[in-house]
C-alpha positions in Angstrom: 101.3 80.0 99.7 98.0 81.6 100.8 95.4 80.1 103.1 91.9 80.8 101.8 88.9 81.2 104.0 85.4 81.5 102.5 83.2 83.9 104.5 79.5 83.0 104.1 77.4 86.2 104.1 73.6 86.9 104.2 72.0 86.4 100.8 71.0 89.4 98.7 68.5 89.8 95.9 70.5 87.5 93.6 70.8 84.7 96.2 73.9 83.2 98.0 76.7 85.6 98.8 80.3 84.9 99.9 83.6 86.7 100.3 87.1 85.2 100.3 89.9 86.0 102.8 93.4 85.1 101.8 96.2 84.8 104.4 100.0 84.7 104.3 102.0 84.9 107.5 105.5 86.3 108.1 108.3 84.0 109.0 108.2 85.0 112.6 105.1 85.5 114.8 104.0 89.1 114.7 101.3 91.3 116.2 101.1 93.4 113.0 98.8 92.8 110.0 97.6 94.5 106.9 94.3 93.8 105.1 94.2 94.6 101.3 90.9 95.5 99.6 90.8 95.7 95.8 89.0 98.0 93.5 86.3 97.7 90.7 86.9 95.0 88.0 89.6 93.6 90.2 90.7 90.9 92.6 93.9 90.2 94.6 96.8 89.1 92.5 99.5 91.5 93.6 101.9 89.0 95.2 104.7 91.4 95.3 102.7 93.7 97.6 102.3 90.7 100.0 106.0 90.0 99.7 106.9 93.5 100.6 104.8 93.5 103.8 106.0 90.0 104.8 109.6 91.2 104.4 108.7 93.9 107.0 107.5 91.3 109.4 103.8 92.0 108.8 101.2 89.3 108.2 99.3 89.9 105.0 95.6 89.4 104.3 93.6 90.1 101.2 89.9 90.2 100.7 88.1 89.3 97.5 84.9 91.2 98.0 81.5 89.7 97.1 80.9 89.2 93.4 84.6 89.6 92.5 87.4 87.2 91.9 87.4 84.1 94.0 84.1 85.2 95.5 82.1 85.5 92.2 79.3 82.8 92.1 77.7 81.6 88.8 74.3 83.3 89.5 75.8 86.7 90.3 76.2 89.9 88.3 79.8 91.0 88.5 80.4 93.8 91.1 76.7 94.5 91.5 75.7 96.3 94.8 73.1 98.7 95.9 75.2 100.5 98.5 78.9 100.5 99.4 77.8 99.5 102.9 77.0 96.1 101.3 80.7 95.4 101.7 80.9 96.2 105.4 79.9 92.7 106.6 82.9 91.0 104.9 85.2 93.7 106.1 83.8 93.4 109.6 84.3 89.6 109.6 87.8 89.9 108.1 88.8 92.4 110.8 87.3 90.2 113.5 89.4 87.2 112.3 92.6 89.2 112.0 92.3 91.0 115.3 92.1 87.7 117.2 95.9 87.3 116.7 97.0 90.9 116.0 97.3 94.1 118.0 97.9 96.4 115.0 96.0 96.4 111.7 96.5 98.6 108.6 93.9 98.7 105.9 95.5 99.0 102.4 92.9 99.6 99.8 92.8 100.5 96.1 90.4 102.7 94.1 86.8 101.7 94.9 88.2 99.7 97.8 89.7 103.0 99.1 86.4 104.7 99.0 84.8 101.8 100.8 87.6 101.6 103.4 87.3 105.3 104.2 83.5 105.0 104.9 84.0 101.8 106.8 86.7 103.4 109.0 84.4 106.4 109.6 81.7 104.0 110.8 83.9 102.2 113.3 85.8 105.2 114.6 86.6 105.1 118.3 86.7 101.3 118.4 90.4 100.8 117.7 89.8 98.2 115.0 92.4 99.6 112.6 95.4 101.7 113.3 95.8 103.3 109.9 94.6 103.4 106.3 96.8 103.3 103.2 94.7 104.4 100.2 96.1 103.7 96.7 94.4 106.0 94.2 91.1 106.0 96.1 87.9 106.6 94.1 86.9 109.9 95.7 85.2 111.4 92.7 84.1 110.6 89.2 86.6 111.3 86.4 83.9 112.0 83.7 82.7 115.0 81.7 80.2 117.3 83.5 77.1 116.0 81.7 77.9 112.4 82.7 78.5 113.5 86.3 75.1 115.3 86.3 73.4 112.2 84.9 75.0 110.1 87.6 73.8 112.5 90.3 70.3 112.5 88.9 70.0 108.7 89.3 66.9 108.2 91.5 64.8 105.3 92.5 63.8 103.0 90.8 66.5 103.5 88.2 69.2 103.7 90.9 68.2 100.2 92.2 67.9 98.6 88.8 70.3 95.9 87.4 70.4 97.8 84.1 73.8 98.1 82.5 74.6 101.6 81.4 75.6 102.3 77.8 79.0 103.7 78.7 81.1 101.8 76.1 84.2 99.7 76.8 87.9 100.7 76.8 90.7 98.2 77.0 93.4 100.8 77.4 94.0 100.3 81.1 94.0 96.5 80.8 96.4 96.7 77.9 98.7 98.9 79.9 98.9 96.2 82.6 98.6 92.8 81.1 101.5 90.8 79.7 99.5 89.7 76.7 99.5 93.4 75.6 103.1 94.2 76.4 102.4 95.1 80.1 104.4 93.7 83.1 101.7 91.7 84.9 100.1 88.3 84.4 96.6 87.8 86.0 93.4 86.0 85.2 91.5 87.8 82.4 88.3 86.0 83.4 88.4 87.6 86.8 89.9 91.0 85.6 88.9 91.4 81.9 90.9 93.9 79.7 87.7 95.8 79.1 86.5 95.8 82.7 83.0 95.0 84.0 79.7 96.6 82.8 78.7 99.6 84.9 75.2 99.1 86.3 72.8 101.9 87.4 72.6 100.7 91.0 76.4 100.5 91.3 77.0 104.0 90.0 74.3 105.4 92.2 75.8 103.7 95.2 79.2 105.1 94.4 77.9 108.6 94.0 76.1 108.5 97.3 79.3 107.3 99.0 81.3 110.0 97.3 78.9 112.8 98.3 79.0 111.5 101.8 82.8 111.7 101.8 82.7 115.2 100.2 80.7 116.4 103.2 83.5 115.3 105.4 84.3 112.1 107.3 85.9 111.9 110.7 88.3 108.9 110.4 90.2 108.9 113.6 93.4 107.1 112.5 96.3 108.3 110.3 95.6 108.0 106.6 98.1 107.8 103.7 96.6 108.8 100.4 98.8 107.9 97.3 98.0 109.2 93.9 99.8 109.5 90.6 101.4 112.8 89.6 99.7 112.8 86.2 96.3 111.9 84.9 95.5 111.1 81.3 92.2 110.7 79.5 92.3 108.1 76.7 90.0 105.4 75.3 92.6 103.7 73.2 96.0 102.5 74.4 99.0 104.8 74.1 102.4 104.2 75.6 101.9 107.1 78.0 99.2 105.1 79.7 102.0 103.2 81.5 103.1 106.4 83.3 99.9 108.0 84.3 96.5 107.3 85.9 94.1 106.8 83.0 91.2 105.8 85.3 90.9 108.5 87.8 91.9 112.2 88.1 94.8 112.5 90.6 94.0 116.1 91.2 90.5 115.1 92.4 92.0 112.5 94.7 94.4 115.1 96.2 91.5 117.6 96.5 89.2 115.3 98.5 91.9 113.5 100.5 91.6 115.8 103.5 87.8 115.2 103.6 88.6 111.7 105.0 89.7 112.9 108.4 91.9 115.3 110.4 95.2 113.3 109.9 95.9 112.7 106.2 99.2 112.5 104.4 98.9 112.8 100.6 101.8 111.8 98.3 101.9 112.1 94.5 104.0 109.5 92.7 105.8 110.5 89.5 105.0 108.2 86.6 102.5 106.3 88.7 99.7 104.3 87.2 96.2 103.9 88.5 97.1 100.9 90.7 100.3 102.4 91.9 101.8 99.1 93.0 101.5 98.0 89.4 103.5 101.0 88.1 106.9 100.6 86.5 109.7 99.7 88.9 111.0 103.2 89.8 107.5 104.4 90.7 106.7 101.2 92.4 109.8 101.5 94.6 108.8 105.0 95.6 105.3 103.7 96.5 106.8 101.1 98.9 109.2 103.6 100.3 106.4 106.0 101.1 104.3 103.3 102.7 107.3 102.2 104.8 108.2 105.8 105.9 104.6 106.5 106.8 104.2 103.2 108.6 107.4 103.7 110.6 106.1 107.1 111.7 102.5 106.4 112.5 102.0 102.6 112.9 105.0 100.8 114.1 
């Protein structure tokens, strides 16, 4: 069972804001902990990830960011932000809570969460708040055609601060590849993580591109970083069986290219037959993901 802690945050332009911190503790007291941060159109439901860390004697925490999952309030626009730094207060507070009882903290973050975690770690370098980052298919670049990339980079005020949803269309291919209702392996709340995802708003896309350009210039994260990416990428709008053995959201080559921009101590591992969320891949790939995390942790964290 998880303990749930609501983190009240300063209001934004839409009003009240909260985040939600989930906690599961290992059977024996431990000074080690991991904090999981999810991606876009997501929330924490990967119980098997928590189970794996708990079996290693590591306390597990997961953060549902503002306007996602357990933290989404009725008046809010799903996922809407104006800067990725909007997420820093809930990460700061989560880390403060965790570090009261733990000497060692690893941030495990997926997709957009991986981009956010890298910039957060760069901001707090030298303070010893986290001892390492595990980034699962981090969102280090846009996987879009060149004209769309150019349009994203041209987003300027006031458009970049508008709540306007962009006419990008909807694809359910990734959701179908995951969810049990479509033949996938996983069961999760489709209200919180719809098959077709969330609308992409101009302010969110502009915020992501600013963060990516900042990373491309080079961060200086001062702890070991493990970057995990699928071996293969696939661009599809409609579901095909191959979607269950490739990243159909991001381009793994872009992830590998930009991984070393995070800091001076980065390990990058490509996972054969991995999906976008690598811990939701088929069991053989999933086992390799956990084995790589354990090997890296034993070398650099434990």
